LUMROVO-250874 format. One record per residue (C-alpha): x, y, z; residue number from 1; residue in three letters. Coordinates in nm, 4 decimals. Each point is the difference from the previous one (the first is absolute). Layout:
N
{r {X,Y,Z},NUM,ala},
...
% end
This chain:
69
{r {15.9840,4.8820,13.8817},1,met},
{r {0.2094,-0.2826,-0.1442},2,ile},
{r {-0.1031,0.0768,-0.3596},3,leu},
{r {0.1772,0.3343,0.0180},4,arg},
{r {0.3333,-0.1807,0.0177},5,arg},
{r {-0.0536,-0.1270,-0.3566},6,phe},
{r {-0.2393,0.2487,-0.1538},7,phe},
{r {0.0937,0.3432,0.1300},8,ser},
{r {-0.0106,0.2677,-0.2660},9,thr},
{r {0.2354,0.2067,0.2124},10,ala},
{r {0.2680,-0.2671,-0.0250},11,ser},
{r {-0.0603,-0.0570,-0.3703},12,gly},
{r {-0.0862,-0.3653,0.0484},13,leu},
{r {-0.2834,-0.1184,-0.2146},14,gly},
{r {-0.0255,-0.3634,0.0905},15,gly},
{r {0.2053,-0.2998,0.0928},16,leu},
{r {0.2233,0.0366,-0.3055},17,asn},
{r {0.0425,0.3775,0.0448},18,glu},
{r {-0.1249,0.0875,-0.3506},19,thr},
{r {-0.2318,0.2792,0.1192},20,asp},
{r {-0.2894,-0.2102,-0.1315},21,cys},
{r {-0.2083,-0.2496,0.1972},22,val},
{r {-0.1033,-0.2736,-0.2427},23,asp},
{r {-0.0063,-0.3740,-0.0683},24,glu},
{r {0.3792,-0.0177,0.0313},25,lys},
{r {-0.0379,0.0898,0.3659},26,asp},
{r {-0.2562,-0.2791,0.0387},27,thr},
{r {0.2487,-0.2421,-0.1582},28,asp},
{r {0.2665,0.1102,0.2470},29,ile},
{r {-0.2374,-0.0385,0.2956},30,leu},
{r {-0.0940,-0.3482,-0.1244},31,thr},
{r {0.3678,-0.0957,-0.0066},32,gly},
{r {0.0466,0.1341,0.3503},33,ile},
{r {-0.2994,-0.2074,0.1129},34,leu},
{r {0.2050,-0.3098,-0.0868},35,arg},
{r {0.2965,0.1249,0.2054},36,ser},
{r {0.0921,-0.0519,0.3620},37,ser},
{r {-0.1924,0.1724,0.2758},38,ser},
{r {0.2968,0.2329,0.0610},39,asp},
{r {-0.0227,0.1283,-0.3575},40,val},
{r {-0.3785,0.0270,0.0212},41,gln},
{r {0.0271,0.2197,0.3088},42,lys},
{r {0.2139,0.2498,-0.1934},43,lys},
{r {-0.2571,0.0334,-0.2788},44,phe},
{r {-0.3200,-0.0366,0.2007},45,asp},
{r {-0.2220,0.2884,-0.1132},46,leu},
{r {-0.2604,-0.0215,0.2763},47,thr},
{r {0.2308,-0.0424,0.2978},48,gly},
{r {-0.1277,-0.3351,0.1264},49,asp},
{r {0.3342,-0.1746,-0.0535},50,gly},
{r {-0.0909,-0.2198,-0.2951},51,thr},
{r {-0.1128,0.0311,-0.3607},52,ile},
{r {-0.3727,-0.0719,-0.0229},53,thr},
{r {-0.2947,0.0829,-0.2216},54,glu},
{r {-0.0243,0.3316,0.1864},55,arg},
{r {0.3393,0.1006,-0.1411},56,asp},
{r {-0.1132,-0.0750,-0.3545},57,phe},
{r {-0.3197,0.1992,0.0623},58,asp},
{r {0.2048,0.2943,0.1289},59,ala},
{r {0.2237,-0.0173,-0.3061},60,leu},
{r {-0.3002,-0.0191,-0.2332},61,gln},
{r {-0.1405,0.3173,0.1571},62,asp},
{r {0.3175,0.1812,-0.1117},63,leu},
{r {-0.0043,-0.1221,-0.3614},64,tyr},
{r {0.0673,0.2800,-0.2426},65,gly},
{r {0.1733,0.2262,0.2550},66,asn},
{r {0.2894,0.1738,-0.1706},67,gly},
{r {-0.0726,-0.1517,-0.3423},68,cys},
{r {-0.0170,0.2211,-0.3045},69,ser},
% end
């Protein structure tokens, strides 16, 4: 699954900013990527459909709180 690339506990990644915590900062990053070129969006697409859509934000929201203390 594409999400594992960003949110794998085995790799120590905890979000798009690698803070081990999935939170609103990750949403801010994804929003910025949404405004980027399609090539950049493909690299950060969480659902694997090639573009940042509402589905990616939903997937990110489902992970909120992971790794946060």
